[in-house]
C-alpha positions as CSV (number, residue, x, y, z in Angstrom):
1,M,117.7,96.1,98.5
2,A,113.9,96.2,99.2
3,T,113.7,100.0,98.6
4,A,115.6,99.7,95.4
5,A,113.4,96.9,94.1
6,I,110.1,98.5,94.8
7,G,111.3,101.7,93.5
8,G,110.0,100.4,90.1
9,S,106.6,101.7,91.2
10,H,107.8,105.2,90.6
11,L,108.1,104.5,86.9
12,V,104.5,105.6,86.5
13,A,104.6,108.6,88.9
14,S,108.0,110.0,87.8
15,T,107.4,109.6,84.0
16,Q,103.9,111.1,84.2
17,A,105.2,114.1,86.3
18,G,107.8,114.9,83.7
19,A,105.5,114.2,80.7
20,I,102.7,116.5,81.9
21,F,104.6,119.4,83.7
22,G,108.1,119.3,82.2
23,W,110.9,120.3,84.6
24,Q,108.5,122.2,87.0
25,L,108.3,119.3,89.5
26,F,112.0,118.3,89.5
27,W,112.5,120.0,92.8
28,L,109.5,118.1,94.3
29,I,110.8,114.7,93.5
30,L,114.3,115.7,94.8
31,V,112.9,117.2,98.0
32,V,110.5,114.4,98.9
33,N,113.2,111.7,98.4
34,V,115.6,113.7,100.7
35,L,112.9,114.3,103.4
36,K,111.7,110.7,103.5
37,Y,115.3,109.4,103.8
38,P,115.5,109.6,107.6
39,F,112.4,107.5,108.2
40,F,113.4,104.7,105.9
41,R,116.9,104.8,107.5
42,F,115.4,104.6,111.0
43,G,113.7,101.4,110.2
44,M,117.0,99.8,109.3
45,E,118.8,101.3,112.3
46,Y,116.2,100.0,114.7
47,T,116.5,96.4,113.4
48,L,120.3,96.6,113.3
49,A,120.4,97.8,116.9
50,T,117.7,95.6,118.4
51,K,117.4,92.6,116.0
52,N,113.7,93.2,116.2
53,S,111.5,94.0,113.2
54,L,109.6,97.3,112.9
55,V,106.4,95.4,113.3
56,E,107.6,94.2,116.7
57,G,108.5,97.8,117.4
58,Y,105.0,99.0,116.5
59,K,103.5,96.5,118.8
60,S,105.7,97.7,121.7
61,K,104.3,101.3,121.1
62,G,100.8,100.1,122.1
63,P,97.7,98.5,120.7
64,F,96.5,101.6,118.9
65,Y,99.6,101.9,116.8
66,F,99.9,98.1,116.2
67,Y,96.3,97.7,115.1
68,S,96.4,100.8,113.0
69,F,99.4,99.4,111.2
70,I,97.7,96.1,110.6
71,V,94.6,97.7,109.0
72,L,96.7,100.0,106.8
73,N,99.0,97.2,105.9
74,V,96.3,94.8,104.8
75,V,94.7,97.5,102.6
76,A,98.1,98.5,101.1
77,A,99.1,94.8,100.5
78,I,96.0,94.1,98.5
79,V,95.8,97.3,96.5
80,N,99.5,97.5,95.8
81,T,99.6,93.9,94.7
82,A,96.7,94.4,92.3
83,G,98.2,97.7,91.0
84,V,101.7,96.6,90.3
85,L,100.6,93.2,88.9
86,L,98.1,94.7,86.5
87,L,100.6,97.3,85.3
88,T,103.3,94.7,84.8
89,A,100.9,92.5,82.8
90,S,99.9,95.6,80.7
91,L,103.6,96.3,79.8
92,L,104.1,92.6,78.9
93,H,100.9,92.6,76.9
94,Y,102.1,95.4,74.7
95,A,105.7,94.0,74.3
96,L,104.7,90.5,73.3
97,P,104.5,89.6,69.6
98,I,101.2,87.7,70.2
99,T,98.0,88.9,71.8
100,I,97.2,87.4,75.2
101,E,94.4,88.8,77.4
102,I,95.5,90.9,80.3
103,T,93.7,88.7,82.8
104,L,95.5,85.6,81.6
105,L,98.9,87.4,81.7
106,C,98.2,88.4,85.3
107,W,97.6,84.8,86.2
108,I,100.8,83.7,84.4
109,L,102.9,86.4,86.0
110,L,101.4,85.6,89.4
111,G,102.3,82.0,88.9
112,V,105.9,82.8,87.9
113,C,106.3,85.1,90.9
114,L,104.8,82.6,93.4
115,T,107.0,79.8,92.0
116,I,110.1,82.0,92.5
117,L,109.2,83.0,96.0
118,L,107.8,79.6,97.2
119,L,110.9,77.8,96.0
120,G,113.5,80.3,97.0
121,H,111.9,82.9,99.2
122,F,114.3,85.5,100.6
123,K,117.5,84.4,98.8
124,A,115.8,84.2,95.4
125,L,114.2,87.6,95.9
126,D,117.4,89.2,96.9
127,N,119.3,87.9,93.9
128,V,116.6,88.7,91.4
129,A,116.2,92.2,92.8
130,K,119.9,93.0,92.6
131,G,120.1,91.6,89.1
132,I,117.1,93.6,87.9
133,M,118.5,96.8,89.5
134,G,121.8,96.4,87.7
135,L,120.2,95.9,84.3
136,L,117.7,98.7,84.9
137,T,120.4,101.2,86.0
138,L,122.5,100.5,82.9
139,A,119.5,100.6,80.5
140,T,118.0,103.8,81.9
141,L,121.3,105.7,81.8
142,I,121.9,104.7,78.2
143,A,118.3,105.8,77.3
144,L,118.8,109.1,79.1
145,A,122.1,109.9,77.4
146,I,120.5,109.3,74.0
147,A,117.5,111.4,74.9
148,F,119.7,114.3,76.1
149,S,121.8,114.1,72.9
150,N,118.6,114.3,70.8
151,G,117.2,117.2,72.8
152,P,113.7,117.7,74.1
153,I,110.7,117.1,71.8
154,A,108.7,120.0,73.1
155,P,108.7,123.1,70.9
156,A,110.7,126.0,72.3
157,D,107.6,128.1,72.7
158,Y,105.5,125.4,74.3
159,V,103.9,126.3,77.6
160,G,102.6,123.3,79.5
161,P,100.1,123.2,82.4
162,S,101.1,124.5,85.8
163,P,101.2,122.1,88.7
164,Y,100.8,125.0,91.2
165,E,97.1,125.1,91.2
166,L,94.8,123.8,93.9
167,A,93.3,121.3,91.6
168,M,96.7,119.7,91.1
169,L,97.2,119.0,94.8
170,S,95.9,115.5,94.4
171,F,98.4,114.8,91.7
172,M,101.3,116.0,93.8
173,V,100.2,114.0,96.8
174,A,99.9,110.8,94.6
175,L,103.3,111.6,93.1
176,M,105.0,111.9,96.5
177,G,103.3,108.7,97.8
178,W,105.5,106.4,95.8
179,M,108.7,108.5,96.0
180,P,111.0,106.5,96.3
181,A,108.6,103.9,97.6
182,P,105.6,103.7,100.0
183,I,106.7,104.4,103.6
184,E,105.4,101.1,104.9
185,I,108.1,99.5,102.8
186,S,110.4,100.3,105.8
187,A,108.6,97.6,107.7
188,L,109.2,95.2,104.8
189,S,112.9,96.1,104.7
190,S,113.2,95.6,108.4
191,L,111.9,92.1,108.1
192,W,114.3,91.3,105.3
193,L,117.1,92.6,107.4
194,K,116.0,90.5,110.3
195,E,116.0,87.5,108.0
196,K,119.6,88.3,106.9
197,Q,120.7,88.7,110.5
198,A,119.5,85.2,111.3
199,Q,121.8,83.9,108.5
200,Q,124.9,86.1,109.0
201,T,126.4,88.8,111.2
202,I,125.7,92.3,109.8
203,S,127.4,95.3,111.3
204,K,125.7,98.6,111.5
205,R,128.1,100.0,108.9
206,E,127.5,97.2,106.5
207,G,123.7,97.4,106.9
208,L,123.5,101.2,106.5
209,F,125.9,101.0,103.4
210,D,123.6,98.5,101.7
211,F,120.6,100.6,102.6
212,N,122.1,103.9,101.4
213,V,123.2,102.4,98.1
214,G,119.7,101.0,97.5
215,Y,117.9,104.1,98.6
216,W,119.8,106.7,96.7
217,L,120.0,104.5,93.6
218,T,116.2,104.3,93.7
219,A,115.9,108.1,94.2
220,G,118.3,108.6,91.3
221,L,116.3,106.4,89.1
222,A,113.2,108.4,89.9
223,L,114.9,111.5,88.5
224,V,116.1,109.6,85.5
225,F,112.5,108.4,84.7
226,F,111.3,112.0,85.3
227,S,113.9,113.4,82.9
228,L,113.0,110.9,80.2
229,G,109.4,111.9,80.6
230,V,110.3,115.5,80.1
231,L,112.6,114.9,77.1
232,V,110.5,112.4,75.1
233,Q,106.9,113.0,76.2
234,Y,106.5,116.6,77.4
235,G,104.8,118.8,74.7
236,Q,103.3,115.9,72.8
237,S,99.8,116.6,71.4
238,S,98.3,113.3,72.7
239,N,97.1,113.0,76.3
240,I,99.2,111.1,78.8
241,E,97.4,107.9,79.8
242,L,97.5,106.0,83.0
243,G,95.4,103.0,82.1
244,G,96.6,99.5,81.3
245,V,97.7,98.8,77.7
246,A,97.1,102.4,76.8
247,F,99.8,103.6,79.2
248,A,102.2,100.8,78.2
249,K,101.7,101.6,74.5
250,Q,102.2,105.3,74.9
251,L,105.2,104.9,77.2
252,I,107.0,102.5,74.8
253,D,105.9,104.1,71.5
254,M,107.0,107.6,72.5
255,Y,110.4,106.5,73.6
256,A,110.9,104.3,70.6
257,L,109.7,107.0,68.1
258,T,112.0,109.6,69.8
259,I,115.1,107.6,70.5
260,G,114.8,105.3,67.5
261,E,112.9,102.2,66.6
262,W,115.9,100.1,67.5
263,A,115.3,101.1,71.1
264,R,111.9,99.5,71.4
265,P,113.1,96.2,72.9
266,L,115.4,98.2,75.3
267,V,112.5,100.4,76.5
268,S,110.2,97.4,76.8
269,A,112.8,95.6,78.9
270,I,113.3,98.6,81.2
271,A,109.6,99.0,81.9
272,F,108.8,95.3,82.3
273,L,111.8,94.3,84.4
274,C,111.3,97.3,86.6
275,M,107.7,96.4,87.3
276,F,108.4,92.6,87.5
277,G,110.9,93.3,90.2
278,T,108.4,95.5,92.0
279,T,105.8,92.7,91.8
280,L,108.1,90.2,93.3
281,T,109.0,92.6,96.1
282,V,105.4,93.5,96.9
283,L,104.3,89.9,97.1
284,D,107.1,88.7,99.3
285,G,107.4,91.8,101.5
286,Y,103.8,92.3,102.3
287,A,103.3,88.6,102.9
288,R,106.1,88.8,105.5
289,T,104.4,91.7,107.3
290,L,101.1,90.0,107.3
291,N,102.6,86.8,108.7
292,E,104.6,88.7,111.3
293,S,101.5,90.6,112.4
294,H,99.5,87.4,112.6
295,K,102.2,85.9,114.8
296,L,102.4,88.9,117.1
297,L,98.6,88.8,117.6
298,G,99.2,85.5,119.3
299,F,98.0,83.1,116.7
300,K,99.7,79.7,116.3
301,Q,102.2,79.6,113.5
302,S,103.3,76.7,111.3
303,K,106.2,76.3,108.9
304,H,103.8,77.0,106.1
305,S,102.3,80.2,107.5
306,L,104.4,82.5,105.3
307,N,103.4,80.6,102.2
308,T,99.8,80.7,103.2
309,W,99.8,84.5,103.6
310,L,101.7,84.8,100.3
311,I,99.0,82.9,98.4
312,L,96.1,84.6,100.2
313,Q,97.6,88.0,99.4
314,A,98.2,87.0,95.7
315,L,94.6,85.8,95.4
316,A,93.2,88.9,97.1
317,G,95.1,91.1,94.7
318,M,93.9,89.0,91.7
319,A,90.3,89.3,92.9
320,V,90.7,93.1,92.9
321,I,92.0,92.9,89.3
322,L,89.1,90.7,88.2
323,F,86.6,93.2,89.6
324,F,88.3,96.5,88.6
325,E,90.5,95.6,85.6
326,S,89.4,98.6,83.6
327,A,90.2,101.0,86.4
328,L,94.0,100.8,86.6
329,G,94.4,104.5,86.7
330,P,92.1,105.2,89.7
331,M,93.5,102.1,91.4
332,L,97.1,103.3,91.1
333,T,96.2,106.8,92.1
334,F,94.3,105.5,95.2
335,A,97.3,103.4,96.1
336,M,99.8,106.3,95.7
337,T,97.5,108.7,97.6
338,L,97.0,106.3,100.5
339,S,100.7,105.8,100.7
340,F,101.3,109.5,101.1
341,V,98.5,110.2,103.6
342,T,99.7,107.5,105.9
343,T,103.4,108.5,105.5
344,P,103.4,110.9,108.6
345,I,102.0,108.1,110.8
346,F,104.7,105.6,109.8
347,A,107.4,108.3,109.8
348,W,106.6,109.3,113.3
349,L,106.5,105.7,114.5
350,N,109.9,105.0,113.0
351,F,111.3,108.2,114.5
352,S,109.9,107.5,117.9
353,L,111.3,104.0,118.0
354,V,114.9,105.0,117.3
355,R,114.6,107.9,119.8
356,S,113.6,105.5,122.5
357,E,116.6,103.2,121.7
358,P,119.6,104.4,123.8
359,S,122.2,102.7,121.5
360,I,121.1,104.7,118.5
361,K,122.7,108.2,118.3
362,H,122.1,110.8,115.6
363,G,123.9,114.0,114.7
364,V,122.3,117.4,114.5
365,L,121.9,117.3,110.7
366,L,119.9,114.1,110.7
367,K,117.7,115.2,113.6
368,S,117.0,118.5,112.0
369,L,116.2,116.8,108.7
370,S,113.8,114.5,110.5
371,W,111.8,117.3,112.1
372,V,111.7,119.3,108.8
373,G,110.6,116.1,107.1
374,L,107.8,115.5,109.6
375,L,106.5,119.1,109.4
376,Y,106.6,118.8,105.6
377,L,104.8,115.5,105.4
378,V,102.2,116.4,108.0
379,G,101.5,119.8,106.5
380,F,101.0,118.4,103.0
381,S,98.8,115.6,104.3
382,V,96.6,117.9,106.3
383,A,96.3,120.4,103.4
384,F,95.2,117.5,101.2
385,I,92.6,116.2,103.6
386,V,91.2,119.6,104.2
387,W,91.0,120.2,100.4
388,M,89.2,116.8,100.0
389,M,86.6,117.8,102.6
390,M,85.9,121.2,101.0
């Protein structure tokens, strides 16, 4: 369920896409979720077949791939921890009846998350993630049904901005980076699956079923958030924010004013639970990849190694927040952009690993989708890098 849990990060990207451009980018969210599917699936298949994690697989590909993964993973761990924690605190700040400083809320949330993970680790995370996803799915479907019955807010003659301009390329790249989750999450999912395999026997059919439910549920929620953005925010006179409490206030206020004031607690719960689940997943998952990388580098491990990496990662993310608290928008944009630009690398690694494993067989459809996905991801990434250098 790792993909499903971290899918909360697309609350920002999906809602903003719909709020700014209306239905124009519906196809993009749908396409990128479909084209990323094989590479997330390959990570699960590799672990199901070999009982090795993707991190071990990257090491087997050679030092260049392994060290590249470590560098990118460290950066992603710190930046994503800071981004999701700050956004979660911002949503809680707005929802609370009393005023508490964002920085203090970050410390409180970090303490709660660390307590859950240090006491329960994988089992606690798995149960919390599934519970949150169940509540989130029900709440978002109710909100969407109400929004559709009320109709769109945008006037019939409203003409919004076009996303098909060169200047909008950076927005589209950032949007795709977290659809339905950063690609390195496949390594996190692989480690969680390996943990499960150590506790129980998991068949390929069971493993892929669980993955498919989580993946497509997350992709579906991306489209739900996008649709809500179109119906309740597109065409508003105020600018769409992507900064701390300003974003939280605008998100919750616009939904409540459109759907009804009674829905304010519902919308607040949707946003906060979604991001709280993501924060838990980011902390636990990246800590596992950092610990696994440390072990594979040949360093001595202790029974407290995972906890040590969990705490170090949390403190590093908090340090970023303390230094850049006022720059949530740029921080999230950087995290989403980095996720997309590195996607072709991880996608190819996952694809090459399953191709080199004789026990893993794929049909023509999945193979074709994989090559189309690679061409799409590489093409968009190269276009973006060239545009940035112009």
